BATI-233887 format. One record per residue: residue number from 1; residue in one letter; x, y, z of N, C-alpha, C in turn. Coordinates in steps of 0.05 Angstrom, whole numbers, always signed. Each point is the difference from the previous one (the first is absolute). Layout:
BATI-233887
> NUM; A; X; Y; Z; X; Y; Z; X; Y; Z
...
This chain:
BATI-233887
> 1; M; -92; +1125; -68; +29; +4; +5; +13; +13; -24
> 2; A; +17; +19; +5; +12; +14; -22; +22; -17; -12
> 3; S; +4; +3; -26; +21; -15; -15; +27; +12; +6
> 4; L; +20; -17; +3; +28; +10; +4; +13; +6; -27
> 5; I; -12; -8; -22; +12; +5; -26; -8; +28; -10
> 6; Q; +20; +17; -6; -5; +27; -9; -11; +0; -28
> 7; T; -22; +14; -4; -12; +2; -27; +1; +28; -11
> 8; D; +12; +19; +15; +2; +27; -8; +18; +2; -25
> 9; P; -10; +13; -21; +16; +2; -25; +28; +12; +4
> 10; L; +1; +20; +17; +26; +13; +6; +19; -20; +12
> 11; H; -9; -16; +19; +16; -21; +13; +11; -20; -21
> 12; L; -18; -8; -18; +8; -19; -21; +21; +12; -18
> 13; E; -3; +25; -7; +19; +14; -18; +27; +2; +14
> 14; I; +1; +7; +25; +25; +2; +15; +13; -28; +2
> 15; E; -16; -20; +6; +11; -27; +2; +13; -9; -27
> 16; Q; -13; +6; -22; +11; -7; -26; +26; +16; -6
> 17; E; +0; +25; +7; +23; +18; -5; +25; -9; +16
> 18; F; -4; -7; +25; +23; -6; +17; +2; -30; +7
> 19; G; -14; -17; -14; +1; -28; +5; +27; -13; -2
> 20; D; +17; +11; -18; +27; -11; -3; +19; +8; +22
> 21; L; -8; +18; +18; +17; +9; +21; -5; -15; +27
> 22; Q; -19; -19; -1; -6; -15; +24; +23; -18; +8
> 23; L; +6; -2; +25; +21; -18; +10; -13; -25; +12
> 24; E; +13; -22; -4; -8; -25; +14; +15; -1; +26
> 25; L; -14; -2; +22; +12; -2; +26; -6; -27; +12
> 26; V; +20; -13; +12; -4; -26; +13; +10; +2; +28
> 27; H; -10; -17; +17; +10; -2; +28; +26; -17; +0
> 28; C; +22; +12; +9; +26; -14; +0; +4; -14; +26
> 29; E; +6; -26; -1; +6; -15; +24; +28; +5; +10
> 30; L; +18; +11; -17; +27; +6; +8; +1; +23; +19
> 31; C; -14; +22; -7; +2; +24; +16; -27; +7; +14
> 32; G; -22; -14; -7; -25; +5; +13; -15; +25; -10
> 33; D; +9; +12; -22; -12; +24; -11; -14; -6; -26
> 34; Y; -13; +20; -12; -12; -2; -26; +16; +16; -20
> 35; H; +8; -12; -22; +15; +14; -21; -2; -16; -26
> 36; P; +11; +12; -22; +0; -15; -26; +15; -27; +3
> 37; P; -9; -21; -13; +11; -26; +4; +30; -3; -8
> 38; E; +10; +17; -18; +28; -3; -9; +19; +15; +18
> 39; L; -8; +12; +23; +17; +16; +17; +23; -17; +11
> 40; H; -4; -24; +9; +20; -16; +13; +15; -19; -20
> 41; L; -5; +3; -26; +14; -17; -19; +29; +6; -3
> 42; T; +8; +25; +4; +28; +8; -2; +12; +1; +27
> 43; R; +26; -7; +2; +13; +0; +26; +6; +29; +8
> 44; A; -8; +8; +23; +5; +27; +10; +26; +1; +15
> 45; T; +18; +18; -8; +25; +4; +15; +4; +29; +6
> 46; L; +11; +6; +23; +6; +27; +7; +26; +10; -12
> 47; F; +18; -18; -7; +26; +7; -11; +5; -17; -25
> 48; D; +18; +10; -17; +8; -15; -23; +17; -23; +9
> 49; D; -2; -23; -13; +16; -24; +8; +30; +5; -4
> 50; D; +7; +18; -19; +29; +5; -5; +13; +17; +20
> 51; E; -16; +17; +14; +12; +19; +20; -6; -10; +28
> 52; P; +20; +0; +17; -5; -8; +28; -17; +22; +15
> 53; A; -16; -9; +19; -16; +19; +15; +17; +15; +20
> 54; D; -5; +26; +3; +14; +16; +21; -10; -8; +27
> 55; A; +19; -3; +19; -8; -8; +27; -3; +24; +17
């Protein structure tokens, strides 16, 4: 059976170069999607609280 771990030197070099750009994705029970864990930490509003919404 072939190994799933890449041992190609070019692959390892690319992984080291761009390792800091990897995103952590989690399954969100609020929206049912996959996204970074801090996405729902801030309250999302369509309008500023100081201005009334146009009807």
